[in-house]
LUMSEGU-748417 format. One record per residue: residue in three letters; x, y, z of N, C-alpha, C, O in turn. Coordinates in Angstrom, 2 decimals, padded with zeros to 5 digits. Example, Ala and Ser with C-alpha at 12.3 -4.5 7.8 and 13.67 -1.06 7.14 Angstrom:
% LUMSEGU-748417
     r        nx        ny        nz       cax       cay       caz        cx        cy        cz        ox        oy        oz
   ALA    013.19   -005.69    007.80    012.30   -004.50    007.80    013.20   -003.30    007.80    014.24   -003.32    008.46
   SER    012.85   -002.25    007.08    013.67   -001.06    007.14    012.90    000.03    007.87    013.41    001.14    008.04
***
This chain:
% LUMSEGU-748417
     r        nx        ny        nz       cax       cay       caz        cx        cy        cz        ox        oy        oz
   MET    032.07    004.16    018.02    031.75    002.78    017.77    030.50    002.62    016.83    030.53    001.98    015.78
   LEU    029.40    003.29    017.32    028.18    003.21    016.50    028.29    003.80    015.16    027.70    003.27    014.22
   ASP    029.06    004.92    015.00    029.22    005.41    013.80    029.88    004.44    012.74    029.52    004.44    011.56
   THR    030.81    003.68    013.18    031.45    002.79    012.16    030.44    001.67    011.92    030.39    001.19    010.79
   VAL    029.62    001.19    012.88    028.72    000.09    012.66    027.68    000.48    011.51    027.37   -000.31    010.62
   PHE    027.18    001.70    011.60    026.09    002.11    010.75    026.62    002.69    009.39    025.83    003.13    008.56
   ARG    027.89    002.68    009.19    028.49    003.21    007.89    028.34    002.12    006.79    028.48    000.93    007.09
   GLY    028.09    002.46    005.65    028.09    001.63    004.45    029.40    001.20    004.03    030.37    001.94    004.20
   LEU    029.51    000.09    003.50    030.79   -000.46    003.01    031.37    000.48    001.74    032.57    000.51    001.46
   PHE    030.48    001.13    001.12    030.89    001.87   -000.06    030.79    003.44    000.16    030.94    004.21   -000.78
   ASP    030.56    003.85    001.37    030.50    005.25    001.74    031.84    005.91    001.49    032.86    005.34    001.89
   THR    031.92    007.08    000.86    032.98    007.84    000.57    032.89    009.30    001.22    031.92    009.61    001.92
   ALA    033.82    010.08    000.99    033.67    011.43    001.47    032.71    012.14    000.66    032.18    013.15    001.13
   LEU    032.40    011.74   -000.53    031.45    012.51   -001.44    029.97    012.03   -001.09    029.03    012.74   -001.47
   THR    029.74    010.89   -000.41    028.40    010.58   -000.11    028.00    010.96    001.32    028.84    011.01    002.21
   ASP    026.73    011.23    001.54    026.27    011.49    002.85    025.80    010.24    003.53    025.17    009.38    002.93
   THR    026.12    010.18    004.77    025.64    009.04    005.60    024.47    009.55    006.43    024.38    010.72    006.80
   ILE    023.55    008.58    006.70    022.47    008.97    007.56    022.68    008.69    008.89    023.02    007.55    009.21
   SER    022.53    009.63    009.79    022.83    009.42    011.21    021.82    008.42    011.81    020.70    008.32    011.31
   LEU    022.18    007.72    012.81    021.25    006.85    013.46    019.96    007.42    013.94    018.85    006.91    013.76
   TRP    020.20    008.50    014.56    019.09    009.33    015.16    018.01    009.71    014.04    016.80    009.58    014.19
   ASN    018.63    010.20    012.90    017.74    010.66    011.79    017.04    009.43    011.14    015.87    009.54    010.78
   PHE    017.71    008.28    011.00    017.18    007.10    010.58    016.03    006.64    011.43    014.97    006.29    010.90
   LEU    016.20    006.64    012.68    015.18    006.10    013.65    014.00    007.19    013.61    012.84    006.78    013.71
   LEU    014.22    008.37    013.48    013.22    009.33    013.48    012.30    009.11    012.34    011.09    008.98    012.49
   CYS    012.95    009.06    011.10    012.12    008.86    009.80    011.22    007.59    009.90    010.01    007.59    009.64
   VAL    011.97    006.44    010.32    011.25    005.20    010.41    010.17    005.26    011.39    009.12    004.70    011.10
   GLY    010.27    005.88    012.54    009.34    006.03    013.56    008.09    006.83    012.99    006.94    006.39    013.10
   VAL    008.36    007.91    012.44    007.38    008.83    011.89    006.57    007.95    010.79    005.34    007.99    010.80
   SER    007.22    007.22    009.92    006.62    006.32    009.01    005.64    005.35    009.59    004.53    005.16    009.10
   LEU    006.12    004.70    010.70    005.31    003.80    011.32    004.07    004.37    011.99    003.01    003.75    012.00
   VAL    004.23    005.53    012.55    003.08    006.18    013.15    002.11    006.65    012.09    000.90    006.52    012.27
   LEU    002.65    007.22    010.89    001.69    007.65    009.91    001.10    006.43    009.27   -000.08    006.44    008.92
   GLY    001.85    005.38    009.09    001.26    004.15    008.55    000.05    003.62    009.44   -000.98    003.22    008.89
   LEU    000.19    003.63    010.68   -000.85    003.28    011.62   -002.13    004.19    011.48   -003.28    003.74    011.41
   LEU   -001.79    005.53    011.44   -002.86    006.49    011.21   -003.55    006.25    009.87   -004.78    006.27    009.79
   LEU   -002.78    006.02    008.84   -003.47    005.73    007.52   -004.35    004.50    007.53   -005.42    004.43    006.93
   CYS   -003.81    003.50    008.26   -004.48    002.35    008.50   -005.83    002.42    009.09   -006.81    001.82    008.66
   ALA   -005.79    003.22    010.15   -007.07    003.54    010.90   -008.08    004.38    010.10   -009.29    004.17    010.15
   MET   -007.52    005.34    009.38   -008.36    006.20    008.55   -008.95    005.49    007.35   -010.12    005.72    007.02
   THR   -008.14    004.59    006.63   -008.64    003.82    005.58   -009.66    002.79    006.02   -010.61    002.52    005.28
   GLY   -009.49    002.23    007.15   -010.34    001.10    007.67   -011.64    001.70    008.32   -012.54    000.94    008.68
   TRP   -011.72    002.91    008.45   -012.90    003.52    009.06   -014.19    003.26    008.19   -014.22    003.62    007.01
   GLN   -015.19    002.66    008.76   -016.42    002.38    008.08   -016.27    001.37    006.92   -017.17    001.32    006.07
   SER   -015.22    000.56    006.84   -015.13   -000.33    005.78   -014.42   -001.65    006.40   -013.70   -001.61    007.40
   ARG   -014.69   -002.75    005.70   -014.07   -003.96    006.13   -012.82   -004.21    005.28   -012.86   -004.34    004.05
   SER   -011.68   -004.27    006.04   -010.44   -004.46    005.37   -009.96   -005.85    005.86   -010.23   -006.30    006.98
   SER   -009.20   -006.52    004.91   -008.58   -007.85    005.27   -007.45   -007.55    006.29   -006.92   -006.44    006.28
   ARG   -007.08   -008.48    007.15   -005.99   -008.37    008.02   -004.70   -008.12    007.34   -003.86   -007.39    007.86
   SER   -004.51   -008.67    006.21   -003.25   -008.52    005.54   -003.07   -007.10    004.90   -001.95   -006.60    004.78
   LEU   -004.23   -006.49    004.49   -004.26   -005.17    003.91   -004.00   -004.24    005.14   -003.26   -003.26    005.00
   THR   -004.52   -004.49    006.22   -004.23   -003.62    007.37   -002.78   -003.59    007.83   -002.24   -002.53    008.14
   ILE   -002.21   -004.68    007.88   -000.77   -004.77    008.24    000.12   -004.05    007.30    001.05   -003.31    007.61
   THR   -000.37   -004.42    005.88    000.49   -003.81    004.78    000.42   -002.31    004.94    001.46   -001.65    004.95
   LEU   -000.72   -001.76    005.07   -000.89   -000.28    005.19   -000.14    000.37    006.36    000.36    001.49    006.27
   ALA   -000.08   -000.38    007.47    000.68    000.01    008.52    002.12    000.09    008.50    002.77    000.96    009.07
   LEU    002.63   -000.98    007.73    004.15   -001.15    007.53    004.69   -000.59    006.28    005.87   -000.25    006.24
   LEU    003.90   -000.48    005.22    004.43   -000.03    003.92    005.16    001.37    003.98    006.23    001.53    003.38
   PRO    004.64    002.27    004.61    005.35    003.63    004.59    006.78    003.54    005.23    007.69    004.24    004.80
   ALA    006.96    002.68    006.24    008.29    002.38    006.82    009.19    001.75    005.78    010.32    002.20    005.58
   VAL    008.69    000.73    005.12    009.49   -000.05    004.17    009.98    000.99    003.07    011.18    001.15    002.84
   VAL    009.03    001.66    002.43    009.36    002.64    001.33    010.45    003.78    001.86    011.39    004.22    001.20
   CYS    010.10    004.12    003.13    010.98    005.21    003.73    012.43    004.63    003.65    013.34    005.25    003.09
   VAL    012.59    003.39    004.24    014.01    002.87    004.46    014.63    002.69    002.90    015.77    003.06    002.58
   VAL    013.82    002.15    002.13    014.42    002.04    000.63    014.76    003.34    000.05    015.78    003.40   -000.62
   ILE    014.00    004.43    000.23    014.25    005.83   -000.39    015.61    006.21    000.35    016.57    006.62   -000.30
   MET    015.65    006.08    001.65    016.82    006.59    002.38    018.07    005.83    001.99    019.17    006.38    002.08
   MET    017.94    004.54    001.53    019.19    003.86    001.24    019.56    004.13   -000.24    020.72    004.03   -000.65
   VAL    018.46    004.49   -001.07    018.82    004.84   -002.52    019.70    006.10   -002.45    020.68    006.26   -003.18
   ASN    019.31    006.98   -001.53    020.05    008.25   -001.36    020.40    009.06   -002.55    021.54    009.51   -002.72
   GLY    019.37    009.26   -003.41    019.57    010.15   -004.66    020.14    009.52   -005.85    020.43    010.22   -006.81
   ASN    020.35    008.15   -005.86    020.76    007.41   -007.02    019.70    007.15   -007.93    018.85    006.31   -007.65
   VAL    019.67    007.82   -009.05    018.47    007.72   -009.99    018.35    006.24   -010.58    017.23    005.76   -010.75
   GLY    019.40    005.58   -010.86    019.40    004.22   -011.47    018.86    003.35   -010.39    018.00    002.54   -010.73
   THR    019.23    003.39   -009.16    018.85    002.53   -008.13    017.29    002.85   -007.89    016.51    001.93   -007.66
   GLY    016.89    004.02   -007.94    015.49    004.39   -007.78    014.64    003.69   -008.74    013.68    003.02   -008.36
   VAL    014.97    003.82   -010.09    014.24    003.09   -011.12    014.09    001.58   -010.92    013.04    000.96   -011.11
   ALA    015.30    001.03   -010.51    015.17   -000.39   -010.10    014.25   -000.69   -008.98    013.54   -001.70   -009.00
   VAL    014.23    000.10   -008.08    013.33   -000.10   -006.83    011.90    000.08   -007.35    011.05   -000.68   -006.89
   ALA    011.51    001.06   -008.32    010.15    001.22   -008.68    009.84   -000.14   -009.55    008.75   -000.71   -009.45
   GLY    010.74   -000.55   -010.30    010.44   -001.82   -011.09    010.12   -002.99   -010.23    009.23   -003.77   -010.55
   ALA    010.90   -003.12   -009.06    010.68   -004.26   -008.08    009.25   -004.05   -007.49    008.47   -005.00   -007.42
   PHE    008.90   -002.74   -007.05    007.65   -002.58   -006.52    006.47   -003.02   -007.41    005.46   -003.56   -006.96
   SER    006.67   -002.73   -008.72    005.67   -003.13   -009.72    005.56   -004.60   -009.92    004.46   -005.10   -010.16
   LEU    006.70   -005.35   -009.83    006.64   -006.67   -009.89    006.00   -007.30   -008.70    005.32   -008.32   -008.84
   VAL    006.18   -006.77   -007.59    005.39   -007.30   -006.34    003.91   -007.11   -006.54    003.14   -008.03   -006.25
   ARG    003.50   -006.04   -007.00    002.12   -005.74   -007.26    001.55   -006.74   -008.28    000.50   -007.29   -007.94
   PHE    002.05   -007.04   -009.40    001.60   -007.93   -010.30    001.62   -009.37   -009.85    000.93   -010.20   -010.44
   ARG    002.33   -009.67   -008.91    002.40   -011.08   -008.28    001.33   -011.33   -007.24    001.02   -012.47   -006.87
   SER    000.76   -010.14   -006.75   -000.26   -010.47   -005.71   -001.54   -010.44   -006.27   -001.72   -010.04   -007.42
   ALA   -002.49   -010.85   -005.51   -003.95   -010.95   -005.96   -004.53   -009.55   -006.21   -004.26   -008.63   -005.44
   PRO   -005.32   -009.37   -007.28   -005.81   -007.95   -007.50   -006.72   -007.54   -006.31   -007.41   -008.38   -005.73
   GLY   -006.69   -006.27   -005.99   -007.56   -005.81   -004.94   -008.57   -004.80   -005.51   -008.59   -004.53   -006.71
   THR   -009.38   -004.25   -004.63   -010.31   -003.27   -005.03   -009.53   -001.94   -005.41   -008.33   -001.82   -005.16
   ALA   -010.23   -001.03   -005.96   -009.64    000.23   -006.28   -009.39    000.95   -005.03   -008.41    001.69   -005.01
   ARG   -010.14    000.85   -003.96   -009.93    001.50   -002.69   -008.60    000.90   -002.05   -007.77    001.62   -001.49
   GLU   -008.48   -000.34   -002.17   -007.18   -000.91   -001.52   -006.00   -000.51   -002.31   -004.96   -000.26   -001.71
   ILE   -006.06   -000.43   -003.63   -004.88    000.00   -004.40   -004.68    001.41   -004.10   -003.52    001.76   -003.89
   SER   -005.67    002.34   -004.04   -005.40    003.84   -003.68   -004.76    004.01   -002.35   -003.90    004.86   -002.16
   ALA   -005.25    003.10   -001.34   -004.68    003.11    000.03   -003.15    002.65   -000.04   -002.31    003.19    000.68
   ILE   -002.86    001.75   -000.84   -001.45    001.27   -001.00   -000.58    002.42   -001.59    000.53    002.66   -001.12
   PHE   -001.12    003.12   -002.64   -000.48    004.26   -003.25   -000.21    005.42   -002.22    000.86    006.04   -002.21
   VAL   -001.23    005.69   -001.35   -001.05    006.72   -000.28    000.05    006.37    000.63    000.91    007.19    000.96
   ALA    000.03    005.06    001.06    000.96    004.55    002.04    002.38    004.62    001.45    003.36    004.92    002.14
   MET    002.47    004.34    000.13    003.76    004.33   -000.60    004.32    005.84   -000.70    005.51    006.13   -000.61
   GLY    003.32    006.71   -000.89    003.65    008.16   -001.07    004.13    008.74    000.34    005.04    009.58    000.39
   THR    003.58    008.35    001.31    003.94    008.69    002.64    005.22    008.28    002.96    006.02    009.07    003.44
   GLY    005.50    007.09    002.73    006.90    006.51    002.85    007.97    007.19    002.05    009.09    007.44    002.51
   LEU    007.58    007.49    000.80    008.54    008.23    000.03    008.88    009.63    000.55    010.03    010.07    000.53
   ILE    007.87    010.29    001.00    008.18    011.68    001.60    008.93    011.59    002.84    009.86    012.38    003.03
   THR    008.63    010.71    003.71    009.43    010.50    004.87    010.83    010.03    004.61    011.78    010.43    005.29
   GLY    010.96    009.19    003.63    012.36    008.79    003.28    013.21    009.87    002.70    014.44    009.82    002.77
   MET    012.55    010.89    002.12    013.28    012.06    001.72    013.66    012.94    002.89    014.57    013.77    002.77
   GLY    012.98    012.79    004.01    013.24    013.70    005.26    012.26    014.68    005.41    012.45    015.51    006.29
   TYR    011.13    014.77    004.65    010.24    015.78    004.79    009.05    015.29    005.67    007.95    015.00    005.20
   LEU    009.37    015.21    007.02    008.41    014.62    007.91    007.16    015.46    008.08    006.10    014.84    008.22
   ALA    007.15    016.66    008.08    006.01    017.61    008.32    005.19    017.50    007.05    003.96    017.47    007.13
   TYR    005.82    017.45    005.86    005.01    017.26    004.60    004.35    015.96    004.59    003.21    015.85    004.13
   ALA    005.05    014.86    005.12    004.51    013.49    005.06    003.32    013.52    005.92    002.26    013.07    005.49
   THR    003.41    014.06    007.21    002.22    014.08    008.01    001.12    014.88    007.47   -000.03    014.46    007.61
   LEU    001.34    016.06    006.83    000.33    016.71    006.20   -000.32    015.92    005.01   -001.54    015.89    004.91
   PHE    000.42    015.33    004.20   -000.03    014.48    003.08   -000.86    013.33    003.60   -001.87    012.99    003.00
   ALA   -000.46    012.72    004.69   -001.28    011.51    005.20   -002.47    011.99    005.76   -003.51    011.37    005.55
   LEU   -002.45    013.07    006.49   -003.66    013.67    007.06   -004.81    014.06    006.02   -005.97    013.67    006.09
   ILE   -004.28    014.86    005.06   -005.19    015.24    003.97   -005.73    014.11    003.29   -006.96    014.06    003.19
   LEU   -005.03    013.15    002.78   -005.55    012.04    002.01   -006.41    011.10    002.93   -007.46    010.61    002.53
   GLY   -005.92    010.88    004.15   -006.73    010.11    005.07   -008.08    010.61    005.35   -009.07    009.88    005.36
   LEU   -008.10    012.00    005.61   -009.33    012.68    005.86   -010.20    012.60    004.60   -011.40    012.32    004.68
   ALA   -009.63    012.83    003.51   -010.42    012.86    002.23   -011.05    011.43    001.97   -012.17    011.35    001.46
   THR   -010.34    010.36    002.30   -010.78    008.98    002.22   -012.03    008.84    003.21   -013.06    008.25    002.87
   MET   -011.89    009.38    004.34   -012.99    009.28    005.38   -014.16    010.04    004.92   -015.30    009.60    005.05
   VAL   -013.87    011.26    004.35   -015.12    012.10    003.94   -015.82    011.37    002.73   -017.05    011.26    002.68
   TYR   -014.98    010.88    001.75   -015.66    010.13    000.63   -016.46    008.92    000.98   -017.49    008.57    000.39
   THR   -015.89    008.28    002.05   -016.62    007.00    002.51   -017.81    007.51    003.28   -018.84    006.85    003.18
   ALA   -017.82    008.57    004.03   -019.10    008.98    004.74   -020.13    009.44    003.84   -021.30    009.21    004.10
   PHE   -019.79    010.09    002.78   -020.79    010.48    001.76   -021.26    009.49    000.73   -022.25    009.64    000.01
   GLY   -020.38    008.39    000.74   -020.87    007.24   -000.04   -020.86    007.64   -001.52   -021.91    007.57   -002.15
   LEU   -019.70    008.07   -002.13   -019.82    008.49   -003.47   -020.09    007.29   -004.47   -019.17    006.63   -004.95
   ARG   -021.32    007.07   -004.71   -021.65    006.04   -005.71   -022.91    006.51   -006.33   -023.58    007.39   -005.78
   PRO   -023.29    005.91   -007.52   -024.43    006.40   -008.22   -025.67    006.27   -007.32   -025.86    005.29   -006.59
   ARG   -026.59    007.41   -007.44   -027.80    007.36   -006.58   -028.87    006.46   -007.07   -029.77    006.04   -006.35
   ASN   -028.74    006.16   -008.37   -029.82    005.18   -008.83   -029.62    003.74   -008.45   -030.26    002.85   -009.01
   GLY   -028.77    003.50   -007.52   -028.53    002.17   -007.16   -027.81    001.42   -008.31   -028.20    000.31   -008.66
   GLY   -026.77    002.04   -008.89   -026.04    001.44   -010.02   -025.60    000.08   -009.62   -025.86   -000.38   -008.51
   PRO   -024.88   -000.59   -010.59   -024.50   -001.96   -010.43   -023.41   -002.08   -009.27   -022.50   -001.26   -009.17
   VAL   -023.58   -003.13   -008.43   -022.62   -003.39   -007.35   -021.81   -004.61   -007.85   -022.38   -005.64   -008.19
   CYS   -020.40   -004.45   -007.89   -019.63   -005.46   -008.26   -019.07   -006.27   -007.03   -018.62   -005.65   -006.08
   ARG   -019.09   -007.51   -007.04   -018.56   -008.30   -005.97   -017.67   -009.33   -006.61   -017.78   -009.71   -007.78
   THR   -016.70   -009.80   -005.67   -015.77   -010.90   -006.11   -016.19   -012.16   -005.28   -016.29   -012.08   -004.05
   LEU   -016.41   -013.22   -005.89   -016.70   -014.53   -005.26   -015.51   -015.42   -005.60   -015.18   -015.70   -006.75
   HIS   -014.87   -015.86   -004.44   -013.76   -016.88   -004.57   -014.26   -018.21   -004.22   -014.78   -018.45   -003.12
   ILE   -014.11   -019.14   -005.19   -014.48   -020.59   -004.86   -013.33   -021.39   -004.90   -012.53   -021.30   -005.83
   THR   -013.16   -022.25   -003.86   -011.96   -023.09   -003.89   -012.54   -024.56   -004.04   -013.40   -025.07   -003.32
   ILE   -011.87   -025.15   -005.14   -012.36   -026.47   -005.50   -011.14   -027.41   -005.58   -010.03   -026.94   -005.79
   PRO   -011.34   -028.72   -005.43   -010.31   -029.65   -005.48   -009.74   -029.68   -006.99   -010.51   -029.40   -007.92
   GLU   -008.45   -030.00   -007.24   -007.85   -030.01   -008.56   -008.55   -030.99   -009.40   -008.76   -030.70   -010.58
   ASP   -008.99   -032.22   -008.89   -009.41   -033.15   -009.66   -010.98   -033.07   -009.98   -011.55   -033.92   -010.67
   LEU   -011.61   -031.99   -009.41   -013.08   -031.82   -009.87   -013.22   -031.25   -011.14   -012.50   -030.32   -011.49
   ASP   -014.13   -031.77   -011.88   -014.47   -031.30   -013.23   -015.63   -030.28   -013.05   -016.80   -030.65   -013.00
   TYR   -015.30   -029.09   -012.96   -016.21   -028.02   -012.68   -016.81   -027.26   -013.87   -017.60   -026.33   -013.70
   ILE   -016.44   -027.67   -015.05   -017.01   -026.96   -016.31   -018.53   -027.18   -016.35   -019.07   -028.28   -016.38
   GLY   -019.15   -025.98   -016.34   -020.81   -026.01   -016.45   -021.38   -026.09   -015.08   -022.60   -025.95   -014.96
   VAL   -020.63   -026.30   -014.03   -021.39   -026.56   -012.67   -021.83   -025.15   -012.15   -022.96   -025.08   -011.66
   PHE   -021.16   -024.14   -012.21   -021.59   -022.90   -011.63   -022.48   -022.04   -012.31   -023.14   -021.23   -011.66
   GLU   -022.57   -022.13   -013.70   -023.33   -021.29   -014.53   -024.79   -021.25   -014.26   -025.36   -020.17   -014.41
   PRO   -025.49   -022.33   -013.86   -026.90   -022.16   -013.65   -027.14   -021.28   -012.33   -028.04   -020.45   -012.30
   VAL   -026.33   -021.49   -011.33   -026.45   -020.62   -010.06   -026.20   -019.28   -010.35   -026.98   -018.40   -009.98
   LEU   -025.06   -019.02   -011.04   -024.69   -017.73   -011.33   -025.67   -016.97   -012.36   -025.81   -015.75   -012.29
   ASP   -026.29   -017.70   -013.27   -027.29   -017.11   -014.04   -028.61   -016.74   -013.28   -029.34   -015.84   -013.70
   GLN   -028.87   -017.40   -012.24   -030.06   -017.26   -011.52   -029.91   -016.10   -010.62   -030.86   -015.34   -010.43
   PHE   -028.68   -015.91   -010.03   -028.60   -014.91   -008.94   -027.70   -013.69   -009.35   -027.47   -012.82   -008.51
   THR   -027.20   -013.59   -010.59   -026.50   -012.49   -010.96   -027.04   -011.92   -012.16   -027.70   -012.62   -012.92
   GLN   -026.82   -010.67   -012.42   -027.09   -010.02   -013.76   -025.93   -010.22   -014.72   -026.15   -010.39   -015.92
   GLN   -024.77   -010.21   -014.25   -023.59   -010.42   -015.09   -022.45   -011.03   -014.25   -022.21   -010.69   -013.09
   TYR   -021.76   -011.97   -014.94   -020.56   -012.61   -014.22   -019.46   -012.99   -015.18   -019.68   -013.13   -016.38
   SER   -018.31   -013.14   -014.66   -017.21   -013.77   -015.50   -016.51   -014.75   -014.64   -016.26   -014.46   -013.47
   LEU   -016.21   -015.79   -015.10   -015.30   -016.87   -014.50   -013.96   -016.70   -014.96   -013.66   -016.71   -016.15
   THR   -013.05   -016.54   -013.92   -011.57   -016.47   -014.34   -010.78   -017.49   -013.57   -009.57   -017.60   -013.76
***
């Protein structure tokens, strides 16, 4: 009974179906590795709650997508395009956040292909590297420029042209209003 429920409508004798046990194993490992990456990336840094949840769930999402693509190159290219559209529709993040998202996607890709040990090794190596780089604080020793993002929410009917420039001139070395 379960075999017929989890078969695809378009499965043929030429395509491989994923057993329920293998599906659950891959998704479970992806969720555990996502949680591990989330903890390792968030070590000694402040991450938003949405980034934390994204890092925990993204490997499982990518894993399922890769398992469903099942070797179809055209579908894989379409999925990559969809991921890039999602990225451009979201607010830009820091380089650290973007690299954490790529690591999570890579972990999901590897688990989706069924290489669970390689995915674990990959997540551990890059998670530990992130922790080491954070601990050593790889930034210029001369106290180089620190870039920060300030979000100001204003009402739509407020004429804000020229309002922020005097304060920004006084308290920053360089700024750009977007």
